[in-house]
C-alpha positions as MATLAB code, in Angstrom:
seq = 'QVQLVESGGGLVQPGGSLTLSCAASGIILRFNVVGWYRQAPGKERELVAQIFSSGGTSYAEFVKGRFTISRNNAKNTVYLQMNSLKPEDTAVYYCNVRTEYWGQGTQVAVSS';
ca = [
     118.479  -64.824  220.387;
     120.680  -67.506  220.767;
     119.484  -71.096  221.888;
     120.948  -74.389  221.811;
     119.453  -77.132  222.912;
     121.286  -80.365  223.691;
     119.925  -84.207  223.324;
     121.155  -87.758  222.631;
     122.084  -87.665  226.859;
     121.048  -91.366  228.677;
     122.181  -94.748  230.377;
     124.667  -96.515  228.520;
     126.643  -99.844  229.772;
     130.300  -99.304  230.037;
     131.914  -99.850  226.367;
     129.025  -98.770  224.615;
     128.800  -95.786  222.259;
     125.560  -92.401  222.434;
     125.731  -89.729  220.280;
     125.009  -86.114  221.454;
     123.168  -83.281  219.245;
     123.457  -79.264  220.022;
     120.849  -77.814  217.651;
     121.258  -74.229  217.411;
     118.786  -71.309  216.858;
     120.001  -67.636  216.217;
     123.383  -68.196  215.494;
     125.242  -70.366  212.811;
     127.194  -72.762  213.957;
     129.774  -73.224  210.836;
     130.991  -69.696  211.438;
     131.874  -70.039  215.609;
     133.560  -72.380  217.421;
     131.777  -74.657  219.295;
     132.514  -77.122  222.566;
     131.268  -79.624  224.662;
     132.359  -78.990  227.618;
     131.393  -81.595  230.795;
     130.991  -81.965  234.573;
     130.371  -84.541  236.703;
     129.467  -84.273  240.714;
     131.606  -82.131  242.601;
     134.108  -81.609  239.624;
     135.284  -78.286  237.434;
     133.228  -78.307  233.969;
     136.046  -78.922  231.540;
     136.535  -79.089  227.458;
     135.932  -81.996  225.750;
     136.163  -81.437  222.265;
     135.647  -77.943  220.400;
     135.619  -77.802  216.335;
     135.989  -75.058  214.169;
     134.725  -72.630  211.882;
     137.819  -73.801  209.487;
     136.252  -77.420  210.431;
     139.383  -78.550  212.237;
     138.887  -80.110  215.576;
     140.535  -81.194  219.137;
     139.779  -83.252  222.178;
     140.792  -83.276  225.167;
     143.264  -85.804  225.716;
     140.641  -88.248  227.850;
     138.486  -88.234  224.623;
     141.292  -89.162  222.110;
     140.397  -92.103  219.772;
     136.960  -92.762  221.586;
     135.162  -89.301  220.769;
     133.848  -87.649  217.568;
     132.722  -83.974  216.975;
     131.357  -83.179  213.760;
     128.968  -80.063  212.079;
     126.148  -80.988  209.527;
     125.396  -77.249  208.743;
     122.464  -77.844  206.827;
     121.011  -78.672  210.015;
     122.692  -76.144  212.135;
     123.557  -78.713  214.379;
     126.848  -80.292  216.142;
     126.989  -83.566  217.060;
     129.425  -85.707  219.815;
     130.054  -89.330  219.001;
     130.615  -91.516  221.973;
     132.684  -94.099  222.077;
     133.936  -97.057  224.063;
     132.173  -95.266  227.085;
     133.569  -95.427  230.501;
     132.117  -94.844  233.855;
     134.670  -91.788  234.262;
     132.275  -90.031  231.792;
     129.456  -89.950  233.554;
     128.473  -85.888  234.056;
     126.483  -83.734  232.348;
     127.485  -82.876  229.267;
     126.872  -79.062  227.976;
     127.200  -77.066  224.527;
     128.610  -74.060  224.016;
     129.412  -71.550  221.238;
     132.138  -68.807  221.088;
     132.588  -69.318  224.884;
     129.682  -67.019  225.488;
     126.360  -69.341  224.900;
     125.790  -72.300  226.826;
     122.756  -75.222  226.059;
     121.197  -76.921  229.072;
     123.190  -79.748  229.324;
     122.316  -82.894  228.707;
     122.940  -85.974  231.204;
     124.986  -89.253  230.726;
     125.767  -91.967  232.752;
     127.827  -94.886  231.574;
     127.446  -97.657  234.314;
     126.639 -101.402  234.172;
];
């Protein structure tokens, strides 16, 4: 049984930073593509960043240069380091593996 548990969300001021974690059980993340998605109220869920089994990464244009996705194979965990946060980054952030498995989401709110 695959389980993904996100953590690390919270309230942060504009310009601040947060690091999200996605800890997995029942699946080995380094053998799969892992993505972070987000969904703001009233909006469609959108892809934020991906990390591939090769270790390569890709980012949506709206987070390039601000967010970094990474993976710790020993901990079977993927991270999303978010810097220079903006109010428009406010959303529920979800971890996804292989476009098949989803976590429960973690709320990120950027506000002064």
